[in-house]
SEDO-699493 format. One record per residue (C-alpha): residue number from 1; x, y, z; residue in one letter; chain. Coordinates in Angstrom, 2 decimals, always signed. Example, Ala and Ser with C-alpha at 12.3 -4.5 7.8 and 13.67 -1.06 7.14 Angstrom:
residues 2
  vose       xx       yy       zz  marro  tormar
     1   +12.30    -4.50    +7.80      a       A
     2   +13.67    -1.06    +7.14      s       A
***
This chain:
residues 302
  vose       xx       yy       zz  marro  tormar
     1    +0.00    +0.00    +0.00      m       A
     2    +1.23    +3.47    -0.87      t       A
     3    +1.88    +5.40    +2.33      t       A
     4    +2.14    +9.09    +3.12      i       A
     5    +3.82    +8.44    +6.46      l       A
     6    +5.75    +9.64    +8.34      p       A
     7    +4.08   +13.02    +8.17      k       A
     8    +3.52   +16.09   +10.37      t       A
     9    -0.06   +17.35   +10.26      f       A
    10    -0.90   +20.98   +11.07      s       A
    11    -4.26   +22.62   +11.68      g       A
    12    -6.08   +24.87   +14.10      g       A
    13    -2.79   +26.05   +15.56      g       A
    14    -1.71   +22.49   +16.50      y       A
    15    +0.83   +20.02   +15.11      q       A
    16    +1.26   +16.27   +15.44      v       A
    17    +3.69   +13.86   +13.79      t       A
    18    +2.43   +10.41   +12.81      v       A
    19    +5.32    +8.00   +12.32      n       A
    20    +5.65    +5.33    +9.64      a       A
    21    +4.14    +2.66   +11.95      d       A
    22    +1.15    +4.99   +12.63      r       A
    23    +2.44    +5.78   +16.12      s       A
    24    +2.42    +9.11   +17.95      i       A
    25    +4.71    +9.93   +20.87      l       A
    26    +2.69   +11.87   +23.44      v       A
    27    +4.32   +15.13   +24.48      k       A
    28    +3.59   +17.30   +27.51      q       A
    29    +0.42   +19.32   +26.95      g       A
    30    -0.96   +16.97   +24.28      d       A
    31    -4.66   +16.08   +24.06      w       A
    32    -6.52   +13.81   +21.65      l       A
    33    -8.62   +16.79   +20.57      s       A
    34    -5.42   +18.59   +19.53      k       A
    35    -4.49   +15.60   +17.37      y       A
    36    -7.87   +15.51   +15.64      t       A
    37    -7.79   +19.26   +14.98      m       A
    38    -4.29   +19.02   +13.52      a       A
    39    -5.12   +16.00   +11.34      i       A
    40    -8.79   +16.43   +10.36      w       A
    41    -9.62   +19.96   +11.44      g       A
    42   -12.39   +18.94   +13.84      d       A
    43   -13.14   +17.44   +17.26      f       A
    44   -15.41   +14.66   +15.93      a       A
    45   -15.93   +11.79   +18.44      p       A
    46   -15.30    +9.25   +15.67      a       A
    47   -11.86   +10.76   +15.05      h       A
    48   -11.02   +10.89   +18.77      i       A
    49   -11.96    +7.18   +19.00      a       A
    50    -9.46    +6.39   +16.22      a       A
    51    -6.51    +6.63   +18.65      f       A
    52    -5.60    +3.38   +20.44      k       A
    53    -3.11    +1.97   +22.89      r       A
    54    -1.19    -1.18   +21.95      k       A
    55    -1.25    -3.97   +24.52      v       A
    56    +0.76    -7.01   +23.48      g       A
    57    -0.21    -7.58   +19.87      g       A
    58    -3.68    -5.98   +20.08      s       A
    59    -4.96    -2.44   +19.91      y       A
    60    -7.20    -1.27   +22.74      r       A
    61    -9.56    +1.67   +23.18      d       A
    62    -8.43    +4.56   +25.36      i       A
    63   -10.79    +4.23   +28.34      d       A
    64   -10.57    +7.91   +29.26      n       A
    65    -9.95   +10.12   +26.19      p       A
    66    -9.16   +13.00   +28.54      n       A
    67    -6.26   +11.12   +30.13      l       A
    68    -3.18   +10.38   +28.04      i       A
    69    +0.32   +10.23   +29.51      r       A
    70    +3.42   +12.14   +28.48      t       A
    71    +5.94    +9.74   +26.94      g       A
    72    +3.49    +6.98   +26.01      e       A
    73    +2.90    +5.82   +22.44      t       A
    74    -0.51    +5.92   +20.80      l       A
    75    -1.57    +4.61   +17.40      y       A
    76    -3.94    +5.98   +14.74      v       A
    77    -6.27    +3.19   +13.63      r       A
    78    -8.18    +4.86   +10.81      t       A
    79    -7.44    +6.42    +7.43      a       A
    80    -5.59    +9.74    +7.40      l       A
    81    -6.23   +12.56    +4.95      p       A
    82    -4.43   +11.77    +1.71      g       A
    83    -4.27    +8.00    +2.21      e       A
    84    -5.60    +6.11    -0.82      p       A
    85    -8.55    +3.74    -0.38      g       A
    86    -8.45    +0.66    +1.80      i       A
    87    -5.36    -1.34    +2.69      g       A
    88    -4.10    -3.61    +5.42      v       A
    89    -2.76    -1.72    +8.39      l       A
    90    +0.95    -2.20    +9.09      p       A
    91    +1.35    -4.51   +12.10      g       A
    92    -2.38    -5.24   +12.31      e       A
    93    -2.93    -8.12   +14.70      s       A
    94    -6.71    -8.34   +14.81      t       A
    95    -8.56   -10.34   +12.13      p       A
    96    -9.88    -8.37    +9.20      g       A
    97    -8.23    -5.12   +10.28      g       A
    98    -8.07    -2.60    +7.47      s       A
    99    -8.11    +1.07    +6.75      l       A
   100   -11.55    +2.55    +6.12      p       A
   101   -11.92    +4.93    +3.18      p       A
   102   -10.92    +8.47    +4.11      t       A
   103   -13.85   +10.35    +5.63      g       A
   104   -15.95    +7.35    +6.69      g       A
   105   -16.20    +3.82    +8.01      d       A
   106   -15.82    +0.72    +5.86      p       A
   107   -18.77    -1.47    +4.98      a       A
   108   -19.67    -4.05    +7.63      i       A
   109   -18.99    -7.59    +6.36      p       A
   110   -22.11    -9.75    +6.78      a       A
   111   -20.08   -12.57    +8.31      e       A
   112   -19.10   -10.36   +11.27      r       A
   113   -22.77    -9.86   +12.11      v       A
   114   -23.60   -13.56   +11.90      t       A
   115   -20.43   -14.48   +13.84      t       A
   116   -21.36   -12.05   +16.63      f       A
   117   -24.95   -13.33   +16.86      l       A
   118   -23.71   -16.93   +16.92      d       A
   119   -21.22   -16.00   +19.67      w       A
   120   -24.03   -14.45   +21.75      l       A
   121   -26.13   -17.58   +21.35      k       A
   122   -23.26   -19.87   +22.35      r       A
   123   -21.89   -17.73   +25.20      t       A
   124   -24.91   -16.15   +26.89      f       A
   125   -27.38   -18.56   +28.51      n       A
   126   -31.16   -18.59   +28.11      v       A
   127   -32.36   -17.78   +31.61      d       A
   128   -34.93   -20.36   +32.81      p       A
   129   -36.27   -18.12   +35.59      e       A
   130   -37.07   -15.01   +33.56      w       A
   131   -39.06   -14.31   +30.44      e       A
   132   -40.37   -11.32   +28.49      i       A
   133   -44.12   -10.72   +28.46      g       A
   134   -45.70    -7.79   +26.65      d       A
   135   -43.71    -4.91   +25.21      t       A
   136   -44.63    -1.50   +23.85      g       A
   137   -43.36    +1.99   +23.21      g       A
   138   -42.31    +4.28   +20.44      g       A
   139   -39.52    +6.34   +18.99      d       A
   140   -39.27    +9.67   +17.22      l       A
   141   -36.44   +10.84   +15.04      g       A
   142   -35.35   +13.97   +13.24      f       A
   143   -32.93   +13.37   +10.39      s       A
   144   -30.49   +10.73   +11.73      f       A
   145   -31.10   +11.49   +15.46      l       A
   146   -33.55    +9.31   +17.34      n       A
   147   -35.09    +9.05   +20.83      a       A
   148   -37.02    +6.09   +22.22      q       A
   149   -39.27    +5.17   +25.13      y       A
   150   -39.96    +1.48   +25.70      q       A
   151   -41.98    -0.59   +28.19      q       A
   152   -40.90    -4.17   +28.78      i       A
   153   -42.72    -6.67   +31.01      e       A
   154   -40.16    -8.91   +32.72      v       A
   155   -41.69   -12.00   +34.35      i       A
   156   -40.11   -14.06   +37.12      n       A
   157   -41.47   -17.52   +36.31      k       A
   158   -40.91   -19.28   +39.68      p       A
   159   -42.64   -16.49   +41.57      g       A
   160   -45.12   -15.69   +38.77      k       A
   161   -44.42   -12.00   +39.35      v       A
   162   -44.19    -9.48   +36.53      s       A
   163   -42.33    -6.17   +36.67      t       A
   164   -42.61    -3.39   +34.10      w       A
   165   -39.33    -1.79   +33.11      f       A
   166   -39.16    +1.59   +31.41      h       A
   167   -36.24    +2.32   +29.08      a       A
   168   -35.35    +5.77   +27.76      v       A
   169   -32.63    +5.95   +25.14      a       A
   170   -31.31    +8.10   +22.33      g       A
   171   -29.01    +7.57   +19.39      g       A
   172   -28.73    +7.35   +15.64      l       A
   173   -30.94    +5.94   +12.88      t       A
   174   -29.79    +4.99    +9.41      f       A
   175   -32.76    +4.49    +7.13      g       A
   176   -34.32    +4.32    +3.69      f       A
   177   -35.53    +6.53    +2.17      p       A
   178   -32.89    +8.92    +3.51      d       A
   179   -34.72   +12.10    +2.50      d       A
   180   -37.29   +11.85    +5.33      i       A
   181   -36.49   +14.47    +7.97      d       A
   182   -38.99   +13.27   +10.60      i       A
   183   -39.47    +9.56   +11.27      n       A
   184   -40.67    +7.27   +14.01      g       A
   185   -42.63    +4.19   +15.00      s       A
   186   -45.20    +3.19   +17.61      f       A
   187   -46.04    -0.19   +19.13      s       A
   188   -48.91    -0.49   +21.65      p       A
   189   -48.70    -3.23   +24.26      i       A
   190   -51.56    -5.07   +22.52      s       A
   191   -49.44    -5.72   +19.40      f       A
   192   -47.93    -9.23   +19.05      p       A
   193   -44.37    -9.50   +20.35      s       A
   194   -41.99   -12.11   +21.71      e       A
   195   -38.61   -12.20   +23.35      g       A
   196   -35.93   -14.16   +25.17      t       A
   197   -33.65   -13.19   +28.04      i       A
   198   -30.03   -14.30   +27.78      l       A
   199   -27.91   -14.20   +30.95      r       A
   200   -24.19   -13.41   +31.06      s       A
   201   -22.19   -16.54   +31.99      p       A
   202   -20.74   -14.54   +34.92      l       A
   203   -24.14   -14.61   +36.64      y       A
   204   -25.58   -17.77   +38.17      n       A
   205   -28.92   -16.04   +38.69      r       A
   206   -30.42   -12.70   +37.76      l       A
   207   -32.19   -10.42   +40.23      t       A
   208   -34.34    -7.40   +39.48      l       A
   209   -31.40    -5.12   +40.16      d       A
   210   -29.42    -6.82   +37.37      d       A
   211   -31.93    -5.48   +34.82      f       A
   212   -31.48    -1.87   +35.94      r       A
   213   -29.00    +0.88   +35.08      h       A
   214   -27.46    +1.48   +31.65      g       A
   215   -28.69    -0.14   +28.45      c       A
   216   -27.72    -0.30   +24.80      l       A
   217   -30.06    -1.33   +21.98      s       A
   218   -29.72    -2.28   +18.34      f       A
   219   -32.97    -2.31   +16.38      e       A
   220   -33.78    -3.22   +12.78      l       A
   221   -37.20    -2.27   +11.43      g       A
   222   -39.05    -2.43    +8.12      v       A
   223   -42.62    -1.76    +7.06      g       A
   224   -45.24    +0.42    +5.41      a       A
   225   -47.85    +1.63    +7.94      l       A
   226   -47.71    -1.80    +9.61      m       A
   227   -44.21    -3.09   +10.20      g       A
   228   -41.89    -5.44   +12.04      w       A
   229   -38.80    -4.85   +14.13      s       A
   230   -36.14    -6.99   +15.80      a       A
   231   -33.81    -5.77   +18.51      s       A
   232   -31.01    -6.65   +20.91      l       A
   233   -31.05    -4.82   +24.25      l       A
   234   -27.97    -5.13   +26.47      f       A
   235   -29.09    -4.40   +30.05      f       A
   236   -27.66    -3.99   +33.54      g       A
   237   -24.57    -2.00   +32.59      m       A
   238   -22.57    -0.55   +35.43      g       A
   239   -20.31    +1.26   +32.96      i       A
   240   -21.20    +3.89   +30.35      p       A
   241   -23.03    +2.10   +27.49      p       A
   242   -21.02    +4.24   +25.07      s       A
   243   -17.95    +2.12   +25.89      r       A
   244   -19.76    -1.02   +24.78      v       A
   245   -21.06    +0.78   +21.70      l       A
   246   -17.55    +1.86   +20.74      n       A
   247   -16.23    -1.68   +21.22      g       A
   248   -18.98    -3.14   +19.05      l       A
   249   -18.29    -0.51   +16.40      r       A
   250   -14.62    -1.48   +16.34      n       A
   251   -15.58    -5.12   +15.92      y       A
   252   -18.16    -4.68   +13.16      f       A
   253   -16.10    -2.18   +11.15      y       A
   254   -12.52    -3.23   +11.84      y       A
   255   -12.63    -6.81   +13.12      g       A
   256   -11.28    -6.01   +16.61      d       A
   257   -12.86    -8.87   +18.60      d       A
   258   -11.72    -7.64   +22.03      s       A
   259   -15.36    -6.63   +22.73      i       A
   260   -16.24   -10.33   +22.97      m       A
   261   -13.91   -10.65   +25.96      r       A
   262   -14.96    -7.34   +27.47      s       A
   263   -18.66    -8.27   +27.44      l       A
   264   -17.80   -11.01   +29.95      l       A
   265   -16.43    -8.64   +32.60      l       A
   266   -18.28    -7.58   +35.73      k       A
   267   -19.87    -4.17   +35.26      g       A
   268   -20.57    -4.87   +31.60      w       A
   269   -24.02    -6.21   +30.58      p       A
   270   -25.80    -8.58   +32.95      s       A
   271   -27.56   -10.00   +29.93      g       A
   272   -29.25    -9.41   +26.60      v       A
   273   -32.92    -9.23   +25.64      m       A
   274   -33.66   -10.55   +22.15      v       A
   275   -37.03    -9.19   +20.99      m       A
   276   -39.20    -8.83   +17.91      d       A
   277   -42.72    -7.67   +17.22      g       A
   278   -45.16    -5.65   +15.13      m       A
   279   -45.38    -1.85   +15.06      n       A
   280   -46.80    +1.06   +13.11      m       A
   281   -44.20    +2.82   +10.94      v       A
   282   -44.01    +5.07    +7.87      p       A
   283   -42.93    +3.32    +4.65      p       A
   284   -39.25    +2.43    +4.68      g       A
   285   -36.58    +0.54    +6.59      a       A
   286   -34.12    +1.60    +9.25      g       A
   287   -31.43    +0.52   +11.68      f       A
   288   -31.08    +2.28   +15.05      s       A
   289   -28.37    +2.31   +17.71      i       A
   290   -29.34    +3.84   +21.06      r       A
   291   -27.84    +4.20   +24.53      v       A
   292   -29.84    +4.99   +27.66      g       A
   293   -31.08    +3.74   +31.04      v       A
   294   -33.73    +1.26   +32.16      m       A
   295   -35.50    +1.19   +35.54      y       A
   296   -38.69    -0.10   +37.14      d       A
   297   -41.01    +1.95   +39.33      r       A
   298   -40.24    -0.23   +42.32      r       A
   299   -36.62    +0.99   +42.19      y       A
   300   -37.84    +4.56   +42.72      w       A
   301   -40.28    +3.47   +45.46      g       A
   302   -43.36    +4.19   +43.35      i       A
***
């Protein structure tokens, strides 16, 4: 692959030198935002997330983008302005790692999606004590931004007790047709729906508290007035859901499978809800990614 490196980038009053192996030596007073301004001329979150630490033979996300250390070495794991097309990254150790086209992410290979779903099925356990009853809610979007409210009935089968959880989340929608500025969907509780609760292998049993706190959802929908949607909802996160979202993004786009190990750490999801059902939608199809929180009224003493 033709390379433009090493090169010193300048912009916004800042400078940064990216070496031939895509490394950057952190100097006193450096910030990731200074790097992105010098290289791309912006402070875009996607560009800030492009900088990684190297641990062994793998590249890892920077947990706190506001904390980098003088003297350490960071690596740029995305295309730089002036780099031609897609090519294999020098020293890439994760499967399928490649440079995305300048200015955007690469296409997601279909096999990464099926591999991830198969991994979830094999690794997370169907919980015999909990099941999903009725679900309902709606979402409203403007352009690519989207907000959602969802009600989910979680039933404890041994005790025959149901608890309604309320999830509020926001994120991005990528849909067709893409010229619709306002979009949304609505699903009353009376509409047919079904779901399964998968438990993290780190948990022998789930309690109500394990369903609470942060959540992350992926939803695919299609229809014309009446439609259908399928979703994955990661629940019980004790860490910011954005960290899980960033890890999944790195896997789907770049093949970095470290997220599959991270999802099995305490503080990451307690489990996953796999749901599908009918809804009312405008004509079209869309895929949404949202982060938010999920609680039941009992938690608030109501």
